Backbone as CSV, one residue per row, in Angstrom:
resi,resn,N_x,N_y,N_z,CA_x,CA_y,CA_z,C_x,C_y,C_z
1,MET,-6.633,9.574,-35.173,-5.776,9.114,-34.076,-5.660,10.203,-33.020
2,LEU,-5.669,9.789,-31.772,-5.508,10.723,-30.663,-4.023,10.901,-30.355
3,ASN,-3.575,12.152,-30.351,-2.204,12.474,-29.978,-2.184,12.946,-28.529
4,VAL,-1.389,12.272,-27.705,-1.315,12.593,-26.278,0.083,13.092,-25.942
5,TYR,0.144,14.217,-25.252,1.411,14.802,-24.830,1.378,14.949,-23.309
6,VAL,2.446,14.528,-22.651,2.495,14.591,-21.190,3.732,15.374,-20.764
7,LEU,3.518,16.422,-19.971,4.608,17.246,-19.445,4.827,16.873,-17.991
8,THR,6.034,16.412,-17.658,6.285,15.888,-16.324,7.765,15.969,-15.965
9,PRO,8.094,16.134,-14.682,9.490,16.030,-14.261,9.929,14.578,-14.044
10,PHE,8.981,13.644,-14.140,9.274,12.229,-13.911,8.710,11.380,-15.052
11,PRO,9.335,11.421,-16.229,8.797,10.710,-17.397,8.698,9.202,-17.220
12,ASN,9.565,8.614,-16.394,9.522,7.160,-16.207,8.195,6.694,-15.618
13,LEU,7.594,7.521,-14.756,6.307,7.157,-14.157,5.228,7.019,-15.226
14,VAL,5.303,7.869,-16.221,4.305,7.857,-17.292,4.586,6.732,-18.284
15,GLN,5.851,6.535,-18.613,6.220,5.519,-19.600,5.811,4.121,-19.167
16,ILE,5.931,3.828,-17.885,5.559,2.504,-17.381,4.094,2.199,-17.688
17,ILE,3.248,3.196,-17.552,1.810,2.989,-17.739,1.425,2.994,-19.215
18,THR,1.986,3.914,-19.992,1.584,4.020,-21.399,2.118,2.880,-22.258
19,LYS,3.110,2.146,-21.763,3.672,1.037,-22.537,2.934,-0.280,-22.303
20,ASN,2.064,-0.324,-21.304,1.468,-1.592,-20.903,-0.053,-1.586,-21.010
21,SER,-0.610,-2.796,-20.952,-2.051,-3.028,-20.892,-2.794,-2.309,-22.022
22,ILE,-3.969,-1.774,-21.715,-4.840,-1.192,-22.729,-4.187,0.008,-23.407
23,LEU,-3.483,0.841,-22.639,-2.859,2.026,-23.221,-1.766,1.642,-24.214
24,GLY,-0.980,0.628,-23.869,0.043,0.151,-24.790,-0.556,-0.501,-26.018
25,ARG,-1.641,-1.244,-25.823,-2.311,-1.911,-26.938,-2.891,-0.895,-27.914
26,ALA,-3.430,0.206,-27.376,-4.001,1.249,-28.230,-2.935,1.861,-29.131
27,LYS,-1.731,2.022,-28.597,-0.637,2.563,-29.406,-0.233,1.583,-30.503
28,LYS,-0.140,0.302,-30.158,0.237,-0.711,-31.143,-0.781,-0.798,-32.277
29,LYS,-2.040,-0.516,-31.962,-3.090,-0.545,-32.985,-3.109,0.723,-33.830
30,GLY,-2.282,1.700,-33.468,-2.242,2.948,-34.217,-3.398,3.879,-33.922
31,LEU,-4.042,3.693,-32.764,-5.195,4.512,-32.400,-4.813,5.705,-31.538
32,VAL,-3.599,5.672,-30.990,-3.139,6.754,-30.122,-1.620,6.835,-30.193
33,SER,-1.086,8.030,-30.028,0.361,8.209,-29.928,0.668,8.946,-28.632
34,TYR,1.822,8.639,-28.042,2.230,9.285,-26.797,3.565,9.993,-27.001
35,ARG,3.650,11.200,-26.500,4.913,11.930,-26.484,5.082,12.494,-25.077
36,ILE,6.170,12.112,-24.421,6.396,12.504,-23.029,7.557,13.496,-22.972
37,TYR,7.318,14.630,-22.344,8.309,15.692,-22.252,8.804,15.835,-20.811
38,ASN,10.118,15.865,-20.664,10.741,16.061,-19.357,10.915,17.560,-19.120
39,LEU,10.289,18.084,-18.082,10.357,19.518,-17.803,11.790,20.003,-17.614
40,PHE,12.648,19.150,-17.065,14.039,19.554,-16.827,14.777,19.851,-18.137
41,ASP,14.373,19.195,-19.223,15.029,19.411,-20.516,14.726,20.791,-21.092
42,TYR,13.741,21.476,-20.542,13.337,22.779,-21.059,13.523,23.884,-20.014
43,SER,14.318,23.598,-18.994,14.576,24.572,-17.929,15.784,25.437,-18.277
44,ASN,15.991,26.488,-17.490,17.061,27.448,-17.767,18.389,26.991,-17.172
45,PRO,19.449,26.930,-17.992,20.775,26.653,-17.446,21.284,27.893,-16.700
46,PRO,22.271,27.796,-15.805,23.045,26.570,-15.565,22.439,25.662,-14.502
47,HIS,21.458,26.156,-13.746,20.952,25.374,-12.612,19.805,24.440,-13.005
48,ASN,19.144,24.734,-14.126,18.059,23.884,-14.631,16.982,23.612,-13.586
49,ARG,16.573,24.666,-12.922,15.509,24.530,-11.930,14.148,24.600,-12.609
50,ILE,13.239,23.767,-12.159,11.877,23.824,-12.685,10.903,24.370,-11.648
51,ASP,11.411,24.662,-10.433,10.551,25.200,-9.383,11.253,26.358,-8.687
52,ASP,10.468,27.150,-7.949,11.042,28.277,-7.216,10.102,28.644,-6.075
53,TYR,10.574,29.548,-5.208,9.790,29.955,-4.049,8.606,30.828,-4.466
54,PRO,7.503,30.769,-3.737,6.329,31.581,-4.091,6.504,33.043,-3.702
55,PHE,6.082,33.945,-4.578,6.032,35.356,-4.213,5.020,35.535,-3.085
56,GLY,5.353,36.412,-2.148,4.468,36.650,-1.015,4.760,35.750,0.164
57,GLY,5.717,34.820,-0.017,6.079,33.920,1.068,5.161,32.722,1.161
58,GLY,5.409,31.893,2.138,4.607,30.689,2.327,5.421,29.433,2.100
59,LYS,4.860,28.315,2.515,5.536,27.031,2.399,5.344,26.440,1.005
60,GLY,6.285,25.585,0.620,6.163,24.864,-0.639,6.807,25.587,-1.801
61,MET,7.036,24.824,-2.874,7.656,25.347,-4.085,6.634,25.342,-5.222
62,ILE,6.867,26.219,-6.207,5.937,26.383,-7.322,6.650,26.042,-8.629
63,LEU,6.001,25.262,-9.485,6.579,24.971,-10.796,6.663,26.251,-11.616
64,LYS,7.835,26.492,-12.199,8.062,27.691,-12.987,7.319,27.612,-14.326
65,PRO,6.933,28.750,-14.882,6.148,28.726,-16.124,6.959,28.466,-17.392
66,GLU,8.255,28.879,-17.411,9.011,28.842,-18.667,9.079,27.465,-19.334
67,PRO,9.448,26.388,-18.600,9.524,25.076,-19.267,8.198,24.640,-19.883
68,ILE,7.103,24.923,-19.196,5.789,24.501,-19.679,5.416,25.261,-20.949
69,PHE,5.631,26.569,-20.951,5.332,27.368,-22.143,6.198,26.938,-23.323
70,ARG,7.466,26.636,-23.065,8.372,26.228,-24.146,7.929,24.916,-24.784
71,ILE,7.536,23.968,-23.949,7.123,22.666,-24.482,5.863,22.799,-25.328
72,ILE,4.885,23.518,-24.831,3.632,23.650,-25.572,3.844,24.436,-26.863
73,LYS,4.731,25.416,-26.832,5.074,26.134,-28.063,5.688,25.180,-29.075
74,GLU,6.555,24.283,-28.608,7.184,23.302,-29.496,6.152,22.327,-30.056
75,ILE,5.244,21.859,-29.211,4.201,20.933,-29.666,3.385,21.565,-30.793
76,LYS,2.986,22.806,-30.597,2.160,23.482,-31.599,2.953,23.790,-32.865
77,ALA,4.251,24.059,-32.718,5.082,24.334,-33.886,5.230,23.091,-34.754
78,VAL,5.338,21.933,-34.116,5.521,20.675,-34.843,4.193,20.139,-35.367
79,ASN,3.178,20.195,-34.523,1.899,19.568,-34.856,0.949,20.507,-35.592
80,GLY,1.157,21.809,-35.418,0.298,22.769,-36.106,-0.398,23.711,-35.144
81,GLU,-0.236,25.004,-35.369,-0.865,26.013,-34.515,-2.384,25.975,-34.623
82,ASN,-2.878,25.578,-35.787,-4.322,25.605,-36.021,-5.048,24.377,-35.492
83,GLU,-4.284,23.391,-35.019,-4.904,22.210,-34.419,-5.603,22.596,-33.115
84,LYS,-6.639,21.838,-32.768,-7.321,22.070,-31.498,-6.678,21.218,-30.408
85,TYR,-6.401,21.844,-29.267,-5.745,21.159,-28.159,-6.578,21.302,-26.891
86,ARG,-6.766,20.179,-26.194,-7.293,20.237,-24.829,-6.088,20.104,-23.913
87,ILE,-5.855,21.120,-23.112,-4.711,21.124,-22.200,-5.241,20.917,-20.791
88,ILE,-4.979,19.732,-20.261,-5.567,19.302,-18.992,-4.553,19.434,-17.863
89,PHE,-4.980,20.083,-16.798,-4.167,20.191,-15.591,-4.924,19.536,-14.439
90,PRO,-4.509,18.325,-14.016,-5.160,17.688,-12.864,-4.809,18.442,-11.579
91,THR,-5.828,18.819,-10.826,-5.609,19.597,-9.610,-6.779,19.398,-8.656
92,PRO,-6.526,19.332,-7.351,-7.623,19.129,-6.395,-8.663,20.241,-6.422
93,ASP,-8.274,21.444,-6.887,-9.239,22.547,-6.919,-9.877,22.725,-8.294
94,GLY,-9.842,21.661,-9.112,-10.482,21.705,-10.417,-11.913,21.194,-10.372
95,LYS,-12.530,21.109,-11.539,-13.892,20.585,-11.640,-13.864,19.062,-11.534
96,GLN,-14.885,18.506,-10.898,-14.947,17.063,-10.673,-15.005,16.302,-11.991
97,TYR,-14.153,15.286,-12.111,-14.109,14.472,-13.323,-15.206,13.419,-13.291
98,ASN,-15.728,13.072,-14.466,-16.758,12.040,-14.538,-16.739,11.369,-15.909
99,GLN,-17.591,10.377,-16.078,-17.621,9.594,-17.312,-18.043,10.435,-18.511
100,LYS,-18.883,11.417,-18.275,-19.328,12.291,-19.361,-18.146,13.050,-19.951
101,LYS,-17.257,13.536,-19.086,-16.065,14.241,-19.567,-15.132,13.278,-20.294
102,ALA,-15.002,12.053,-19.780,-14.155,11.058,-20.437,-14.637,10.801,-21.861
103,SER,-15.940,10.664,-22.021,-16.518,10.429,-23.343,-16.246,11.605,-24.273
104,LYS,-16.340,12.809,-23.749,-16.085,14.016,-24.544,-14.624,14.073,-24.985
105,PHE,-13.706,13.795,-24.063,-12.277,13.848,-24.384,-11.876,12.755,-25.380
106,SER,-12.586,11.627,-25.365,-12.230,10.513,-26.255,-12.426,10.866,-27.726
107,LYS,-13.135,11.944,-27.995,-13.382,12.382,-29.370,-12.398,13.466,-29.817
108,CYS,-11.442,13.817,-28.950,-10.463,14.857,-29.272,-9.335,14.294,-30.138
109,ASP,-8.622,15.194,-30.800,-7.464,14.806,-31.612,-6.145,15.020,-30.878
110,ASN,-6.098,16.024,-30.004,-4.857,16.360,-29.306,-5.152,16.701,-27.849
111,ILE,-4.507,15.973,-26.935,-4.666,16.240,-25.506,-3.287,16.393,-24.880
112,ILE,-3.114,17.473,-24.133,-1.863,17.737,-23.423,-2.135,17.671,-21.926
113,PHE,-1.342,16.880,-21.211,-1.438,16.799,-19.756,-0.259,17.538,-19.131
114,ILE,-0.550,18.423,-18.190,0.489,19.091,-17.416,0.477,18.495,-16.015
115,CYS,1.545,17.792,-15.660,1.618,17.132,-14.354,2.238,18.082,-13.333
116,GLY,1.426,18.549,-12.415,1.915,19.449,-11.384,2.717,18.716,-10.320
117,HIS,3.480,19.479,-9.561,4.250,18.925,-8.441,4.449,20.020,-7.409
118,TYR,4.918,19.595,-6.233,5.200,20.537,-5.153,3.897,21.217,-4.724
119,LYS,3.906,22.526,-4.514,2.708,23.220,-4.044,1.730,23.519,-5.178
120,GLY,2.252,23.619,-6.389,1.384,23.912,-7.522,2.190,24.438,-8.690
121,ILE,1.507,25.045,-9.663,2.191,25.638,-10.805,1.867,27.124,-10.862
122,ASP,2.727,27.861,-11.531,2.527,29.298,-11.685,1.153,29.568,-12.306
123,GLU,0.423,30.492,-11.718,-0.954,30.768,-12.134,-1.047,31.196,-13.593
124,ARG,0.020,31.747,-14.143,-0.017,32.187,-15.541,-0.129,31.014,-16.505
125,VAL,0.351,29.851,-16.085,0.152,28.641,-16.890,-1.332,28.299,-16.940
126,ARG,-1.974,28.385,-15.796,-3.390,28.037,-15.714,-4.262,29.039,-16.467
127,SER,-3.942,30.314,-16.358,-4.798,31.339,-16.954,-4.605,31.474,-18.459
128,ILE,-3.411,31.150,-18.971,-3.130,31.336,-20.396,-3.230,30.034,-21.194
129,LEU,-2.722,28.939,-20.640,-2.598,27.706,-21.412,-3.690,26.673,-21.145
130,VAL,-4.001,26.443,-19.888,-4.866,25.325,-19.504,-6.306,25.547,-19.966
131,THR,-6.881,24.507,-20.572,-8.289,24.568,-20.984,-9.203,23.835,-20.007
132,ASP,-8.646,22.849,-19.278,-9.467,22.038,-18.378,-8.708,21.770,-17.082
133,GLU,-9.221,22.290,-15.970,-8.669,21.994,-14.649,-9.556,20.929,-14.020
134,ILE,-8.978,19.758,-13.762,-9.789,18.597,-13.403,-9.349,17.998,-12.076
135,SER,-10.324,17.696,-11.236,-10.085,16.991,-9.976,-10.631,15.574,-10.083
136,ILE,-9.847,14.590,-9.631,-10.334,13.209,-9.628,-10.905,12.825,-8.264
137,GLY,-10.966,13.788,-7.338,-11.543,13.504,-6.031,-11.081,14.509,-4.995
138,ASP,-11.715,14.471,-3.849,-11.403,15.418,-2.781,-10.253,14.902,-1.917
139,PHE,-9.086,14.802,-2.529,-7.878,14.392,-1.822,-6.686,14.924,-2.601
140,VAL,-5.507,14.891,-1.973,-4.311,15.472,-2.579,-3.254,14.389,-2.778
141,LEU,-2.633,14.380,-3.966,-1.550,13.456,-4.278,-0.235,14.221,-4.392
142,THR,0.867,13.479,-4.419,2.186,14.096,-4.482,2.434,14.790,-5.811
143,GLY,1.958,14.193,-6.898,2.196,14.764,-8.219,1.045,14.490,-9.160
144,GLY,1.140,15.045,-10.361,0.052,14.942,-11.320,0.119,13.761,-12.258
145,GLU,1.161,12.914,-12.123,1.293,11.791,-13.053,0.168,10.770,-12.892
146,LEU,-0.107,10.368,-11.664,-1.142,9.350,-11.450,-2.531,9.836,-11.862
147,PRO,-2.967,11.031,-11.438,-4.276,11.491,-11.921,-4.321,11.668,-13.435
148,SER,-3.217,12.092,-14.043,-3.190,12.216,-15.506,-3.401,10.865,-16.164
149,MET,-2.758,9.826,-15.619,-2.886,8.492,-16.196,-4.269,7.901,-15.943
150,ILE,-4.870,8.239,-14.810,-6.242,7.794,-14.547,-7.193,8.409,-15.567
151,ILE,-7.040,9.703,-15.789,-7.882,10.384,-16.777,-7.629,9.808,-18.166
152,LEU,-6.352,9.615,-18.506,-6.000,9.085,-19.829,-6.580,7.697,-20.045
153,ASP,-6.472,6.831,-19.053,-7.009,5.473,-19.171,-8.507,5.501,-19.440
154,SER,-9.218,6.383,-18.730,-10.671,6.466,-18.905,-11.040,6.959,-20.299
155,ILE,-10.149,7.746,-20.910,-10.384,8.267,-22.260,-10.086,7.208,-23.316
156,ILE,-8.909,6.590,-23.202,-8.434,5.662,-24.228,-9.392,4.492,-24.415
157,ARG,-9.931,3.962,-23.326,-10.786,2.775,-23.428,-12.110,3.064,-24.132
158,LEU,-12.443,4.343,-24.306,-13.684,4.704,-24.990,-13.485,4.946,-26.483
159,ILE,-12.247,4.867,-26.951,-11.983,5.024,-28.378,-12.331,3.716,-29.087
160,PRO,-13.214,3.746,-30.068,-13.585,2.511,-30.775,-12.362,1.786,-31.333
161,GLY,-12.297,0.477,-31.075,-11.195,-0.334,-31.553,-10.148,-0.631,-30.502
162,VAL,-10.159,0.118,-29.400,-9.166,-0.114,-28.341,-9.499,-1.387,-27.572
163,LEU,-10.730,-1.483,-27.081,-11.168,-2.693,-26.386,-11.615,-3.736,-27.403
164,ASN,-11.495,-4.997,-27.029,-11.952,-6.066,-27.921,-13.445,-5.968,-28.182
165,SER,-14.184,-5.500,-27.178,-15.626,-5.313,-27.326,-15.988,-3.910,-26.874
166,PHE,-16.334,-3.044,-27.824,-16.710,-1.679,-27.468,-18.016,-1.659,-26.685
167,GLU,-18.862,-2.690,-26.891,-20.116,-2.776,-26.145,-19.843,-2.861,-24.646
168,SER,-18.711,-3.464,-24.279,-18.349,-3.572,-22.871,-18.190,-2.194,-22.246
169,ALA,-17.531,-1.283,-22.957,-17.342,0.077,-22.443,-18.658,0.835,-22.390
170,LYS,-19.530,0.599,-23.372,-20.801,1.315,-23.419,-21.707,0.944,-22.256
171,ASN,-21.464,-0.225,-21.649,-22.294,-0.681,-20.532,-21.634,-0.462,-19.181
172,ASP,-20.552,0.299,-19.142,-19.856,0.559,-17.884,-20.717,1.377,-16.927
173,SER,-20.264,1.401,-15.667,-20.891,2.299,-14.699,-20.816,3.736,-15.204
174,PHE,-21.855,4.510,-14.868,-21.944,5.946,-15.130,-22.306,6.301,-16.566
175,MET,-22.309,5.338,-17.487,-22.616,5.683,-18.870,-24.043,6.197,-19.006
176,ASP,-24.949,5.736,-18.132,-26.331,6.217,-18.166,-26.822,6.557,-16.759
177,GLN,-25.913,7.031,-15.919,-26.186,7.419,-14.531,-26.371,6.228,-13.599
178,LEU,-26.207,4.999,-14.103,-26.347,3.814,-13.257,-24.997,3.146,-13.042
179,LEU,-24.835,2.514,-11.878,-23.654,1.704,-11.617,-23.781,0.368,-12.338
180,ASP,-22.674,-0.337,-12.445,-22.666,-1.601,-13.178,-23.347,-2.704,-12.366
181,HIS,-23.818,-3.729,-13.063,-24.456,-4.874,-12.415,-23.400,-5.897,-11.993
182,PRO,-23.749,-6.881,-11.143,-22.792,-7.923,-10.752,-22.392,-8.791,-11.948
183,HIS,-21.165,-9.302,-11.906,-20.653,-10.168,-12.967,-20.227,-11.512,-12.377
184,TYR,-20.416,-12.569,-13.154,-20.016,-13.916,-12.739,-19.329,-14.624,-13.899
185,THR,-18.389,-15.520,-13.558,-17.769,-16.370,-14.563,-17.619,-17.776,-13.979
186,ARG,-17.001,-18.683,-14.695,-16.833,-20.051,-14.213,-15.871,-20.093,-13.025
187,PRO,-16.095,-21.000,-12.063,-17.100,-22.073,-12.030,-18.480,-21.571,-11.601
188,GLU,-19.505,-22.384,-11.886,-20.873,-21.986,-11.553,-21.088,-21.908,-10.046
189,LYS,-20.368,-22.747,-9.293,-20.491,-22.731,-7.841,-19.104,-22.622,-7.234
190,TYR,-18.941,-21.662,-6.313,-17.641,-21.460,-5.676,-17.855,-20.928,-4.269
191,LYS,-17.150,-21.532,-3.297,-17.293,-21.147,-1.887,-18.758,-21.199,-1.453
192,GLU,-19.460,-22.218,-1.936,-20.875,-22.433,-1.610,-21.799,-21.363,-2.192
193,LEU,-21.278,-20.522,-3.058,-22.109,-19.495,-3.695,-22.358,-19.872,-5.148
194,GLN,-23.634,-19.841,-5.535,-24.067,-20.272,-6.858,-24.329,-19.063,-7.753
195,VAL,-23.966,-19.178,-9.013,-24.315,-18.149,-9.990,-25.840,-18.082,-10.097
196,PRO,-26.433,-16.890,-10.112,-27.898,-16.787,-10.236,-28.423,-17.568,-11.441
197,ASN,-29.502,-18.291,-11.219,-30.054,-19.165,-12.259,-30.407,-18.417,-13.538
198,VAL,-30.847,-17.174,-13.403,-31.273,-16.427,-14.583,-30.117,-16.259,-15.570
199,LEU,-28.885,-16.162,-15.067,-27.730,-15.983,-15.949,-27.360,-17.265,-16.676
200,LEU,-27.895,-18.384,-16.206,-27.632,-19.677,-16.842,-28.787,-20.116,-17.731
201,SER,-29.851,-19.312,-17.758,-31.084,-19.724,-18.431,-31.013,-19.620,-19.951
202,GLY,-30.171,-18.717,-20.456,-30.130,-18.497,-21.899,-31.219,-17.565,-22.394
203,ASN,-32.075,-17.100,-21.488,-33.153,-16.175,-21.848,-32.608,-14.743,-21.750
204,HIS,-32.238,-14.176,-22.886,-31.550,-12.884,-22.879,-32.451,-11.740,-22.430
205,GLN,-33.738,-11.857,-22.671,-34.651,-10.813,-22.209,-34.696,-10.782,-20.683
206,GLU,-34.781,-11.961,-20.075,-34.797,-12.037,-18.615,-33.450,-11.627,-18.023
207,ILE,-32.364,-11.981,-18.709,-31.026,-11.597,-18.241,-30.875,-10.080,-18.262
208,ASP,-31.315,-9.449,-19.352,-31.235,-7.987,-19.451,-32.055,-7.317,-18.357
209,GLU,-33.227,-7.875,-18.083,-34.095,-7.315,-17.045,-33.453,-7.465,-15.669
210,TRP,-32.855,-8.634,-15.416,-32.170,-8.876,-14.137,-31.016,-7.891,-13.949
211,ARG,-30.239,-7.708,-14.995,-29.096,-6.796,-14.918,-29.549,-5.356,-14.687
212,LYS,-30.600,-4.958,-15.368,-31.113,-3.603,-15.172,-31.595,-3.407,-13.737
213,ASN,-32.321,-4.398,-13.211,-32.809,-4.308,-11.836,-31.660,-4.216,-10.837
214,LYS,-30.605,-4.997,-11.080,-29.447,-4.978,-10.186,-28.715,-3.641,-10.257
215,ARG,-28.633,-3.072,-11.450,-27.984,-1.770,-11.605,-28.763,-0.695,-10.853
216,GLU,-30.068,-0.736,-11.000,-30.906,0.252,-10.317,-30.823,0.079,-8.802
217,GLU,-30.863,-1.163,-8.354,-30.793,-1.449,-6.917,-29.470,-0.966,-6.319
218,LYS,-28.366,-1.264,-7.006,-27.050,-0.861,-6.508,-26.908,0.662,-6.493
219,THR,-27.342,1.304,-7.560,-27.223,2.759,-7.648,-28.047,3.446,-6.566
220,LYS,-29.253,2.954,-6.349,-30.141,3.545,-5.346,-29.544,3.439,-3.951
221,ASN,-28.890,2.302,-3.657,-28.343,2.070,-2.320,-26.989,2.739,-2.099
222,ILE,-26.130,2.727,-3.139,-24.755,3.194,-2.967,-24.569,4.647,-3.389
223,ARG,-25.245,5.055,-4.466,-25.084,6.412,-4.985,-26.442,7.084,-5.172
224,PRO,-27.070,7.485,-4.069,-28.378,8.140,-4.186,-28.337,9.410,-5.026
225,ASP,-27.161,10.054,-5.112,-27.046,11.253,-5.945,-27.233,10.916,-7.418
226,LEU,-26.653,9.786,-7.856,-26.836,9.346,-9.239,-28.266,8.862,-9.478
227,TRP,-28.823,8.210,-8.469,-30.189,7.693,-8.592,-31.185,8.825,-8.838
228,LYS,-30.998,9.940,-8.164,-31.889,11.088,-8.350,-31.803,11.614,-9.778
229,LYS,-30.586,11.641,-10.330,-30.419,12.091,-11.714,-31.062,11.105,-12.683
230,TYR,-30.943,9.815,-12.364,-31.470,8.772,-13.248,-32.993,8.818,-13.331
231,ILE,-33.650,8.954,-12.195,-35.117,8.916,-12.196,-35.718,10.200,-12.764
232,LYS,-34.901,11.254,-12.877,-35.390,12.495,-13.473,-35.351,12.451,-14.995
233,LYS,-34.602,11.484,-15.549,-34.458,11.405,-17.009,-35.790,11.057,-17.683
């Protein structure tokens, strides 16, 4: 079972997502557990601040290191110091996230997400605790909850037993450097557009060939960077 821990000043944002859809279903099946920690609960009294001004001046506030270190110390004390932990910090200046990383993380036993806010977090958290600094794209969000949940969703769906059909996940975009092929369902004709005849033929060899051709065509046109990697294989 995958144990997931999320450190955040806004636990409600995380709870809404982990209780519903695929992530909630994975928990009900006993394939994953979620533990959400509120940074304010581990801050210093009497003011219970989790952020402070940056040394050297400048705009913005920085998340203080103490609450984060305390929570991770508690996690390891309860779960075991000898357990292996991937501690993920979503950040725009991290390494680009991709399906290969999602597949790798799906095989982990313990994943900790640190949700940043404000201008950033104290560098000592990153240098001592964090194992993976991950960017989900070249843009900036208000906080780390949404990117953490995006990363988590991509991981959970790759755990065998979470989806009704694991084959569906294995054929997703990026699993083999190709984008996904077009999909159709009933009705056969809608808005004057007809489902391609090959998909109605029942000839699975021809259907597989059609889908492969469409995947290659789409990847070549939309993601030439992926296409170059694909043809080199």
